[in-house]
N, CA, C and O atoms as a Tripos MOL2 file, in Angstrom:
@<TRIPOS>MOLECULE
protein
  252   251    63     0     0
PROTEIN
NO_CHARGES

@<TRIPOS>ATOM
      1 N         -16.7250   36.6950   37.3770 N.3       1 MET1
      2 CA        -15.4920   36.2190   37.9850 C.3       1 MET1
      3 C         -14.3850   37.2370   37.7230 C.2       1 MET1
      4 O         -14.2240   37.7040   36.5950 O.2       1 MET1
      5 N         -13.6340   37.5770   38.7420 N.am      2 VAL2
      6 CA        -12.5470   38.5470   38.6230 C.3       2 VAL2
      7 C         -11.2510   37.8000   38.3490 C.2       2 VAL2
      8 O         -10.8820   36.8890   39.0910 O.2       2 VAL2
      9 N         -10.5720   38.1830   37.2970 N.am      3 MET3
     10 CA         -9.2920   37.5690   36.9590 C.3       3 MET3
     11 C          -8.2030   38.1240   37.8770 C.2       3 MET3
     12 O          -8.2760   39.2670   38.3260 O.2       3 MET3
     13 N          -7.1890   37.2910   38.1480 N.am      4 ALA4
     14 CA         -6.1300   37.6630   39.0830 C.3       4 ALA4
     15 C          -5.4220   38.9480   38.6690 C.2       4 ALA4
     16 O          -5.0140   39.7340   39.5240 O.2       4 ALA4
     17 N          -5.2740   39.1670   37.3570 N.am      5 ASP5
     18 CA         -4.5570   40.3570   36.9110 C.3       5 ASP5
     19 C          -5.3960   41.6250   37.0200 C.2       5 ASP5
     20 O          -4.8870   42.7210   36.7890 O.2       5 ASP5
     21 N          -6.6760   41.4920   37.3690 N.am      6 GLU6
     22 CA         -7.5460   42.6530   37.5280 C.3       6 GLU6
     23 C          -7.6400   43.1160   38.9780 C.2       6 GLU6
     24 O          -8.1940   44.1820   39.2470 O.2       6 GLU6
     25 N          -7.1120   42.3420   39.9090 N.am      7 ILE7
     26 CA         -7.2230   42.6680   41.3230 C.3       7 ILE7
     27 C          -6.1620   43.6990   41.6780 C.2       7 ILE7
     28 O          -4.9810   43.5350   41.3730 O.2       7 ILE7
     29 N          -6.6100   44.7580   42.3250 N.am      8 LYS8
     30 CA         -5.6850   45.8210   42.7280 C.3       8 LYS8
     31 C          -5.7750   46.0460   44.2310 C.2       8 LYS8
     32 O          -6.8130   45.8120   44.8500 O.2       8 LYS8
     33 N          -4.6860   46.4970   44.7920 N.am      9 CYS9
     34 CA         -4.5920   46.8400   46.2030 C.3       9 CYS9
     35 C          -5.3240   48.1660   46.4450 C.2       9 CYS9
     36 O          -5.6220   48.9020   45.5040 O.2       9 CYS9
     37 N          -5.6010   48.4500   47.6910 N.am     10 SER10
     38 CA         -6.2380   49.7310   48.0250 C.3      10 SER10
     39 C          -5.3370   50.9160   47.6640 C.2      10 SER10
     40 O          -5.8190   52.0420   47.5420 O.2      10 SER10
     41 N          -4.0270   50.6680   47.4910 N.am     11 CYS11
     42 CA         -3.1160   51.7460   47.0920 C.3      11 CYS11
     43 C          -3.0940   51.9310   45.5810 C.2      11 CYS11
     44 O          -2.4620   52.8610   45.0800 O.2      11 CYS11
     45 N          -3.7960   51.0320   44.8340 N.am     12 GLY12
     46 CA         -3.8900   51.1600   43.3860 C.3      12 GLY12
     47 C          -2.9310   50.2880   42.6000 C.2      12 GLY12
     48 O          -3.0290   50.2160   41.3750 O.2      12 GLY12
     49 N          -2.0190   49.6340   43.2710 N.am     13 CYS13
     50 CA         -1.0230   48.7960   42.6040 C.3      13 CYS13
     51 C          -1.6010   47.3960   42.3380 C.2      13 CYS13
     52 O          -2.4080   46.9020   43.1260 O.2      13 CYS13
     53 N          -1.1880   46.7510   41.2220 N.am     14 GLU14
     54 CA         -1.6310   45.3960   40.9260 C.3      14 GLU14
     55 C          -0.9880   44.4140   41.8890 C.2      14 GLU14
     56 O           0.1820   44.5520   42.2480 O.2      14 GLU14
     57 N          -1.7690   43.4140   42.3060 N.am     15 LEU15
     58 CA         -1.3010   42.4260   43.2680 C.3      15 LEU15
     59 C          -0.5780   41.2740   42.5850 C.2      15 LEU15
     60 O          -0.8890   40.9170   41.4490 O.2      15 LEU15
     61 N           0.3890   40.6970   43.2890 N.am     16 ASN16
     62 CA          1.1040   39.5230   42.8160 C.3      16 ASN16
     63 C           0.5700   38.2910   43.5460 C.2      16 ASN16
     64 O           0.4680   38.3010   44.7730 O.2      16 ASN16
     65 N           0.2220   37.2110   42.7970 N.am     17 PRO17
     66 CA         -0.2450   35.9920   43.4590 C.3      17 PRO17
     67 C           0.8720   35.3950   44.3130 C.2      17 PRO17
     68 O           2.0500   35.4800   43.9650 O.2      17 PRO17
     69 N           0.4830   34.7930   45.4280 N.am     18 LYS18
     70 CA          1.4700   34.2350   46.3460 C.3      18 LYS18
     71 C           0.8230   33.1270   47.1680 C.2      18 LYS18
     72 O          -0.3780   33.1660   47.4350 O.2      18 LYS18
     73 N           1.6100   32.1520   47.5620 N.am     19 ILE19
     74 CA          1.1530   31.0950   48.4690 C.3      19 ILE19
     75 C           1.7100   31.4170   49.8550 C.2      19 ILE19
     76 O           2.9130   31.6150   50.0280 O.2      19 ILE19
     77 N           0.8060   31.4650   50.8400 N.am     20 PHE20
     78 CA          1.2070   31.7100   52.2170 C.3      20 PHE20
     79 C           1.1310   30.3910   52.9750 C.2      20 PHE20
     80 O           0.2450   29.5780   52.7140 O.2      20 PHE20
     81 N           2.0400   30.1740   53.9000 N.am     21 TYR21
     82 CA          2.0540   28.9610   54.7080 C.3      21 TYR21
     83 C           1.7350   29.3230   56.1530 C.2      21 TYR21
     84 O           2.4430   30.1090   56.7820 O.2      21 TYR21
     85 N           0.6480   28.7320   56.6700 N.am     22 VAL22
     86 CA          0.2300   28.9500   58.0510 C.3      22 VAL22
     87 C           0.0980   27.5740   58.6880 C.2      22 VAL22
     88 O          -0.7320   26.7750   58.2540 O.2      22 VAL22
     89 N           0.8870   27.2860   59.6930 N.am     23 ASP23
     90 CA          0.8730   25.9690   60.3470 C.3      23 ASP23
     91 C           0.9750   24.8520   59.3130 C.2      23 ASP23
     92 O           0.2300   23.8740   59.3880 O.2      23 ASP23
     93 N           1.8790   24.9820   58.3570 N.am     24 GLU24
     94 CA          2.1230   24.0120   57.2960 C.3      24 GLU24
     95 C           0.9310   23.8380   56.3630 C.2      24 GLU24
     96 O           0.8710   22.8430   55.6410 O.2      24 GLU24
     97 N          -0.0070   24.7590   56.3540 N.am     25 PHE25
     98 CA         -1.1730   24.7190   55.4840 C.3      25 PHE25
     99 C          -1.0000   25.7940   54.4160 C.2      25 PHE25
    100 O          -0.6610   26.9350   54.7290 O.2      25 PHE25
    101 N          -1.2320   25.4330   53.1660 N.am     26 GLN26
    102 CA         -1.0810   26.4010   52.0740 C.3      26 GLN26
    103 C          -2.3610   27.2120   51.9090 C.2      26 GLN26
    104 O          -3.4550   26.6580   51.8030 O.2      26 GLN26
    105 N          -2.2060   28.5200   51.8890 N.am     27 ILE27
    106 CA         -3.3250   29.4240   51.6570 C.3      27 ILE27
    107 C          -2.9670   30.3190   50.4840 C.2      27 ILE27
    108 O          -1.9620   31.0290   50.5090 O.2      27 ILE27
    109 N          -3.8100   30.2740   49.4510 N.am     28 ARG28
    110 CA         -3.5770   31.1270   48.2880 C.3      28 ARG28
    111 C          -3.9200   32.5690   48.6520 C.2      28 ARG28
    112 O          -4.7960   32.8310   49.4760 O.2      28 ARG28
    113 N          -3.2210   33.4740   48.0280 N.am     29 GLY29
    114 CA         -3.4860   34.8800   48.2800 C.3      29 GLY29
    115 C          -2.7180   35.7580   47.3200 C.2      29 GLY29
    116 O          -2.1860   35.2950   46.3110 O.2      29 GLY29
    117 N          -2.6700   37.0250   47.6520 N.am     30 SER30
    118 CA         -1.9540   38.0030   46.8420 C.3      30 SER30
    119 C          -1.2420   38.9750   47.7690 C.2      30 SER30
    120 O          -1.6400   39.1740   48.9170 O.2      30 SER30
    121 N          -0.1800   39.5760   47.2430 N.am     31 GLU31
    122 CA          0.5910   40.5450   48.0130 C.3      31 GLU31
    123 C           0.8960   41.7510   47.1350 C.2      31 GLU31
    124 O           1.2140   41.6150   45.9540 O.2      31 GLU31
    125 N           0.7950   42.9190   47.7290 N.am     32 CYS32
    126 CA          1.0860   44.1560   47.0070 C.3      32 CYS32
    127 C           2.5970   44.4100   47.0470 C.2      32 CYS32
    128 O           3.1890   44.4680   48.1250 O.2      32 CYS32
    129 N           3.2200   44.5620   45.8730 N.am     33 PRO33
    130 CA          4.6600   44.8230   45.8540 C.3      33 PRO33
    131 C           5.0190   46.2260   46.3370 C.2      33 PRO33
    132 O           6.1640   46.4800   46.7080 O.2      33 PRO33
    133 N           4.0430   47.1380   46.3320 N.am     34 LYS34
    134 CA          4.3070   48.5230   46.7200 C.3      34 LYS34
    135 C           4.2160   48.7290   48.2340 C.2      34 LYS34
    136 O           5.1530   49.2230   48.8600 O.2      34 LYS34
    137 N           3.0620   48.3400   48.8200 N.am     35 CYS35
    138 CA          2.8630   48.6140   50.2520 C.3      35 CYS35
    139 C           2.9800   47.3720   51.1400 C.2      35 CYS35
    140 O           3.0510   47.4870   52.3630 O.2      35 CYS35
    141 N           3.0010   46.1690   50.5160 N.am     36 GLY36
    142 CA          3.1700   44.9430   51.2910 C.3      36 GLY36
    143 C           1.8950   44.3670   51.8830 C.2      36 GLY36
    144 O           1.9500   43.3680   52.6010 O.2      36 GLY36
    145 N           0.7440   44.9760   51.5980 N.am     37 LYS37
    146 CA         -0.5160   44.4740   52.1360 C.3      37 LYS37
    147 C          -0.8240   43.1150   51.5110 C.2      37 LYS37
    148 O          -0.5620   42.8980   50.3280 O.2      37 LYS37
    149 N          -1.3870   42.1950   52.3150 N.am     38 THR38
    150 CA         -1.7010   40.8610   51.8270 C.3      38 THR38
    151 C          -3.2070   40.6310   51.8290 C.2      38 THR38
    152 O          -3.9390   41.1630   52.6630 O.2      38 THR38
    153 N          -3.6420   39.8230   50.8700 N.am     39 TYR39
    154 CA         -5.0390   39.4380   50.7340 C.3      39 TYR39
    155 C          -5.0730   37.9140   50.6300 C.2      39 TYR39
    156 O          -4.3340   37.3380   49.8330 O.2      39 TYR39
    157 N          -5.9210   37.2520   51.4250 N.am     40 LEU40
    158 CA         -5.9890   35.8000   51.4380 C.3      40 LEU40
    159 C          -7.2530   35.3040   50.7580 C.2      40 LEU40
    160 O          -8.2890   35.9680   50.7940 O.2      40 LEU40
    161 N          -7.1630   34.1250   50.1320 N.am     41 ASN41
    162 CA         -8.2970   33.4870   49.4820 C.3      41 ASN41
    163 C          -9.2770   33.0130   50.5550 C.2      41 ASN41
    164 O          -8.9010   32.2650   51.4570 O.2      41 ASN41
    165 N         -10.5330   33.4480   50.4540 N.am     42 GLY42
    166 CA        -11.5420   33.1410   51.4620 C.3      42 GLY42
    167 C         -11.8220   31.6570   51.6260 C.2      42 GLY42
    168 O         -12.0050   31.1880   52.7490 O.2      42 GLY42
    169 N         -11.8590   30.9040   50.5220 N.am     43 GLU43
    170 CA        -12.1140   29.4710   50.6010 C.3      43 GLU43
    171 C         -10.9960   28.7550   51.3450 C.2      43 GLU43
    172 O         -11.2590   27.8700   52.1580 O.2      43 GLU43
    173 N          -9.7510   29.1310   51.0730 N.am     44 ASP44
    174 CA         -8.6120   28.5000   51.7450 C.3      44 ASP44
    175 C          -8.5970   28.8300   53.2310 C.2      44 ASP44
    176 O          -8.2610   27.9790   54.0550 O.2      44 ASP44
    177 N          -8.9570   30.0550   53.5740 N.am     45 VAL45
    178 CA         -8.9990   30.4520   54.9850 C.3      45 VAL45
    179 C         -10.0860   29.6630   55.7120 C.2      45 VAL45
    180 O          -9.8790   29.2250   56.8440 O.2      45 VAL45
    181 N         -11.2440   29.4760   55.0710 N.am     46 ALA46
    182 CA        -12.3240   28.7000   55.6840 C.3      46 ALA46
    183 C         -11.9010   27.2500   55.8760 C.2      46 ALA46
    184 O         -12.1840   26.6590   56.9190 O.2      46 ALA46
    185 N         -11.2290   26.6700   54.8900 N.am     47 ARG47
    186 CA        -10.7410   25.2900   54.9980 C.3      47 ARG47
    187 C          -9.7170   25.1760   56.1250 C.2      47 ARG47
    188 O          -9.7340   24.2070   56.8830 O.2      47 ARG47
    189 N          -8.8380   26.1480   56.2370 N.am     48 TYR48
    190 CA         -7.8470   26.1590   57.3190 C.3      48 TYR48
    191 C          -8.5450   26.2210   58.6800 C.2      48 TYR48
    192 O          -8.1730   25.4990   59.6060 O.2      48 TYR48
    193 N          -9.5530   27.0840   58.7980 N.am     49 ALA49
    194 CA        -10.2710   27.2300   60.0690 C.3      49 ALA49
    195 C         -10.9780   25.9290   60.4470 C.2      49 ALA49
    196 O         -10.9830   25.5410   61.6150 O.2      49 ALA49
    197 N         -11.5760   25.2570   59.4600 N.am     50 GLU50
    198 CA        -12.2460   23.9910   59.7380 C.3      50 GLU50
    199 C         -11.2500   22.9240   60.1710 C.2      50 GLU50
    200 O         -11.5270   22.1420   61.0800 O.2      50 GLU50
    201 N         -10.0840   22.8940   59.5170 N.am     51 ASN51
    202 CA         -9.0530   21.9190   59.8900 C.3      51 ASN51
    203 C          -8.5290   22.1770   61.2980 C.2      51 ASN51
    204 O          -8.1910   21.2360   62.0170 O.2      51 ASN51
    205 N          -8.4620   23.4220   61.6880 N.am     52 ARG52
    206 CA         -8.0040   23.7630   63.0400 C.3      52 ARG52
    207 C          -8.9960   23.2710   64.0920 C.2      52 ARG52
    208 O          -8.6220   23.0260   65.2390 O.2      52 ARG52
    209 N         -10.2670   23.1270   63.6950 N.am     53 LYS53
    210 CA        -11.2900   22.6400   64.6150 C.3      53 LYS53
    211 C         -11.3630   21.1220   64.6200 C.2      53 LYS53
    212 O         -12.1500   20.5420   65.3680 O.2      53 LYS53
    213 N         -10.5460   20.4670   63.7860 N.am     54 GLY54
    214 CA        -10.5260   19.0120   63.7420 C.3      54 GLY54
    215 C         -11.5400   18.4070   62.7840 C.2      54 GLY54
    216 O         -11.8170   17.2100   62.8530 O.2      54 GLY54
    217 N         -12.0960   19.2150   61.8920 N.am     55 ILE55
    218 CA        -13.0540   18.7190   60.9080 C.3      55 ILE55
    219 C         -12.2880   18.3500   59.6540 C.2      55 ILE55
    220 O         -11.5040   19.1520   59.1470 O.2      55 ILE55
    221 N         -12.5030   17.1490   59.1490 N.am     56 ASN56
    222 CA        -11.8420   16.7090   57.9210 C.3      56 ASN56
    223 C         -12.6240   17.2500   56.7380 C.2      56 ASN56
    224 O         -13.7040   16.7490   56.4260 O.2      56 ASN56
    225 N         -12.0940   18.2540   56.0860 N.am     57 VAL57
    226 CA        -12.7840   18.9220   54.9940 C.3      57 VAL57
    227 C         -12.9650   17.9960   53.8000 C.2      57 VAL57
    228 O         -13.9640   18.1070   53.0880 O.2      57 VAL57
    229 N         -12.0230   17.0840   53.5620 N.am     58 SER58
    230 CA        -12.1140   16.2070   52.3960 C.3      58 SER58
    231 C         -13.3250   15.2910   52.4620 C.2      58 SER58
    232 O         -13.7400   14.7640   51.4290 O.2      58 SER58
    233 N         -13.9070   15.0810   53.6320 N.am     59 ASP59
    234 CA        -15.1070   14.2520   53.7920 C.3      59 ASP59
    235 C         -16.3910   15.0360   53.6170 C.2      59 ASP59
    236 O         -17.4720   14.4470   53.6130 O.2      59 ASP59
    237 N         -16.3020   16.3380   53.4730 N.am     60 ARG60
    238 CA        -17.4930   17.1800   53.3610 C.3      60 ARG60
    239 C         -17.7280   17.5860   51.9190 C.2      60 ARG60
    240 O         -16.7780   17.8410   51.1790 O.2      60 ARG60
    241 N         -18.9680   17.6460   51.5250 N.am     61 VAL61
    242 CA        -19.3330   18.0600   50.1810 C.3      61 VAL61
    243 C         -19.9520   19.4410   50.2640 C.2      61 VAL61
    244 O         -20.9050   19.6580   51.0130 O.2      61 VAL61
    245 N         -19.4160   20.3680   49.5000 N.am     62 VAL62
    246 CA        -19.9400   21.7240   49.4740 C.3      62 VAL62
    247 C         -20.5700   21.9520   48.1130 C.2      62 VAL62
    248 O         -19.9020   21.8060   47.0900 O.2      62 VAL62
    249 N         -21.8480   22.3070   48.0860 N.am     63 CYS63
    250 CA        -22.5580   22.5250   46.8160 C.3      63 CYS63
    251 C         -22.6390   23.9960   46.5080 C.2      63 CYS63
    252 O         -23.2000   24.3820   45.4820 O.2      63 CYS63
@<TRIPOS>BOND
     1     1     2 1
     2     2     3 1
     3     3     4 2
     4     3     5 am
     5     5     6 1
     6     6     7 1
     7     7     8 2
     8     7     9 am
     9     9    10 1
    10    10    11 1
    11    11    12 2
    12    11    13 am
    13    13    14 1
    14    14    15 1
    15    15    16 2
    16    15    17 am
    17    17    18 1
    18    18    19 1
    19    19    20 2
    20    19    21 am
    21    21    22 1
    22    22    23 1
    23    23    24 2
    24    23    25 am
    25    25    26 1
    26    26    27 1
    27    27    28 2
    28    27    29 am
    29    29    30 1
    30    30    31 1
    31    31    32 2
    32    31    33 am
    33    33    34 1
    34    34    35 1
    35    35    36 2
    36    35    37 am
    37    37    38 1
    38    38    39 1
    39    39    40 2
    40    39    41 am
    41    41    42 1
    42    42    43 1
    43    43    44 2
    44    43    45 am
    45    45    46 1
    46    46    47 1
    47    47    48 2
    48    47    49 am
    49    49    50 1
    50    50    51 1
    51    51    52 2
    52    51    53 am
    53    53    54 1
    54    54    55 1
    55    55    56 2
    56    55    57 am
    57    57    58 1
    58    58    59 1
    59    59    60 2
    60    59    61 am
    61    61    62 1
    62    62    63 1
    63    63    64 2
    64    63    65 am
    65    65    66 1
    66    66    67 1
    67    67    68 2
    68    67    69 am
    69    69    70 1
    70    70    71 1
    71    71    72 2
    72    71    73 am
    73    73    74 1
    74    74    75 1
    75    75    76 2
    76    75    77 am
    77    77    78 1
    78    78    79 1
    79    79    80 2
    80    79    81 am
    81    81    82 1
    82    82    83 1
    83    83    84 2
    84    83    85 am
    85    85    86 1
    86    86    87 1
    87    87    88 2
    88    87    89 am
    89    89    90 1
    90    90    91 1
    91    91    92 2
    92    91    93 am
    93    93    94 1
    94    94    95 1
    95    95    96 2
    96    95    97 am
    97    97    98 1
    98    98    99 1
    99    99   100 2
   100    99   101 am
   101   101   102 1
   102   102   103 1
   103   103   104 2
   104   103   105 am
   105   105   106 1
   106   106   107 1
   107   107   108 2
   108   107   109 am
   109   109   110 1
   110   110   111 1
   111   111   112 2
   112   111   113 am
   113   113   114 1
   114   114   115 1
   115   115   116 2
   116   115   117 am
   117   117   118 1
   118   118   119 1
   119   119   120 2
   120   119   121 am
   121   121   122 1
   122   122   123 1
   123   123   124 2
   124   123   125 am
   125   125   126 1
   126   126   127 1
   127   127   128 2
   128   127   129 am
   129   129   130 1
   130   130   131 1
   131   131   132 2
   132   131   133 am
   133   133   134 1
   134   134   135 1
   135   135   136 2
   136   135   137 am
   137   137   138 1
   138   138   139 1
   139   139   140 2
   140   139   141 am
   141   141   142 1
   142   142   143 1
   143   143   144 2
   144   143   145 am
   145   145   146 1
   146   146   147 1
   147   147   148 2
   148   147   149 am
   149   149   150 1
   150   150   151 1
   151   151   152 2
   152   151   153 am
   153   153   154 1
   154   154   155 1
   155   155   156 2
   156   155   157 am
   157   157   158 1
   158   158   159 1
   159   159   160 2
   160   159   161 am
   161   161   162 1
   162   162   163 1
   163   163   164 2
   164   163   165 am
   165   165   166 1
   166   166   167 1
   167   167   168 2
   168   167   169 am
   169   169   170 1
   170   170   171 1
   171   171   172 2
   172   171   173 am
   173   173   174 1
   174   174   175 1
   175   175   176 2
   176   175   177 am
   177   177   178 1
   178   178   179 1
   179   179   180 2
   180   179   181 am
   181   181   182 1
   182   182   183 1
   183   183   184 2
   184   183   185 am
   185   185   186 1
   186   186   187 1
   187   187   188 2
   188   187   189 am
   189   189   190 1
   190   190   191 1
   191   191   192 2
   192   191   193 am
   193   193   194 1
   194   194   195 1
   195   195   196 2
   196   195   197 am
   197   197   198 1
   198   198   199 1
   199   199   200 2
   200   199   201 am
   201   201   202 1
   202   202   203 1
   203   203   204 2
   204   203   205 am
   205   205   206 1
   206   206   207 1
   207   207   208 2
   208   207   209 am
   209   209   210 1
   210   210   211 1
   211   211   212 2
   212   211   213 am
   213   213   214 1
   214   214   215 1
   215   215   216 2
   216   215   217 am
   217   217   218 1
   218   218   219 1
   219   219   220 2
   220   219   221 am
   221   221   222 1
   222   222   223 1
   223   223   224 2
   224   223   225 am
   225   225   226 1
   226   226   227 1
   227   227   228 2
   228   227   229 am
   229   229   230 1
   230   230   231 1
   231   231   232 2
   232   231   233 am
   233   233   234 1
   234   234   235 1
   235   235   236 2
   236   235   237 am
   237   237   238 1
   238   238   239 1
   239   239   240 2
   240   239   241 am
   241   241   242 1
   242   242   243 1
   243   243   244 2
   244   243   245 am
   245   245   246 1
   246   246   247 1
   247   247   248 2
   248   247   249 am
   249   249   250 1
   250   250   251 1
   251   251   252 2
@<TRIPOS>SUBSTRUCTURE
     1 MET1         2 RESIDUE 1 A MET
     2 VAL2         6 RESIDUE 1 A VAL
     3 MET3        10 RESIDUE 1 A MET
     4 ALA4        14 RESIDUE 1 A ALA
     5 ASP5        18 RESIDUE 1 A ASP
     6 GLU6        22 RESIDUE 1 A GLU
     7 ILE7        26 RESIDUE 1 A ILE
     8 LYS8        30 RESIDUE 1 A LYS
     9 CYS9        34 RESIDUE 1 A CYS
    10 SER10       38 RESIDUE 1 A SER
    11 CYS11       42 RESIDUE 1 A CYS
    12 GLY12       46 RESIDUE 1 A GLY
    13 CYS13       50 RESIDUE 1 A CYS
    14 GLU14       54 RESIDUE 1 A GLU
    15 LEU15       58 RESIDUE 1 A LEU
    16 ASN16       62 RESIDUE 1 A ASN
    17 PRO17       66 RESIDUE 1 A PRO
    18 LYS18       70 RESIDUE 1 A LYS
    19 ILE19       74 RESIDUE 1 A ILE
    20 PHE20       78 RESIDUE 1 A PHE
    21 TYR21       82 RESIDUE 1 A TYR
    22 VAL22       86 RESIDUE 1 A VAL
    23 ASP23       90 RESIDUE 1 A ASP
    24 GLU24       94 RESIDUE 1 A GLU
    25 PHE25       98 RESIDUE 1 A PHE
    26 GLN26      102 RESIDUE 1 A GLN
    27 ILE27      106 RESIDUE 1 A ILE
    28 ARG28      110 RESIDUE 1 A ARG
    29 GLY29      114 RESIDUE 1 A GLY
    30 SER30      118 RESIDUE 1 A SER
    31 GLU31      122 RESIDUE 1 A GLU
    32 CYS32      126 RESIDUE 1 A CYS
    33 PRO33      130 RESIDUE 1 A PRO
    34 LYS34      134 RESIDUE 1 A LYS
    35 CYS35      138 RESIDUE 1 A CYS
    36 GLY36      142 RESIDUE 1 A GLY
    37 LYS37      146 RESIDUE 1 A LYS
    38 THR38      150 RESIDUE 1 A THR
    39 TYR39      154 RESIDUE 1 A TYR
    40 LEU40      158 RESIDUE 1 A LEU
    41 ASN41      162 RESIDUE 1 A ASN
    42 GLY42      166 RESIDUE 1 A GLY
    43 GLU43      170 RESIDUE 1 A GLU
    44 ASP44      174 RESIDUE 1 A ASP
    45 VAL45      178 RESIDUE 1 A VAL
    46 ALA46      182 RESIDUE 1 A ALA
    47 ARG47      186 RESIDUE 1 A ARG
    48 TYR48      190 RESIDUE 1 A TYR
    49 ALA49      194 RESIDUE 1 A ALA
    50 GLU50      198 RESIDUE 1 A GLU
    51 ASN51      202 RESIDUE 1 A ASN
    52 ARG52      206 RESIDUE 1 A ARG
    53 LYS53      210 RESIDUE 1 A LYS
    54 GLY54      214 RESIDUE 1 A GLY
    55 ILE55      218 RESIDUE 1 A ILE
    56 ASN56      222 RESIDUE 1 A ASN
    57 VAL57      226 RESIDUE 1 A VAL
    58 SER58      230 RESIDUE 1 A SER
    59 ASP59      234 RESIDUE 1 A ASP
    60 ARG60      238 RESIDUE 1 A ARG
    61 VAL61      242 RESIDUE 1 A VAL
    62 VAL62      246 RESIDUE 1 A VAL
    63 CYS63      250 RESIDUE 1 A CYS
């Protein structure tokens, strides 16, 4: 498991954790303070995509 403080941008700078809001949905991610590049949490993006399709994620069990 990679700790948040170990994640670096492609420019070499350490990323700052941040919450992004897309259509009133919270997506965890990180942003580079140097170049501004953003990285989104894959699980949150998948949940957002499923919700956009009308699937209620809270009713699904992921093992």
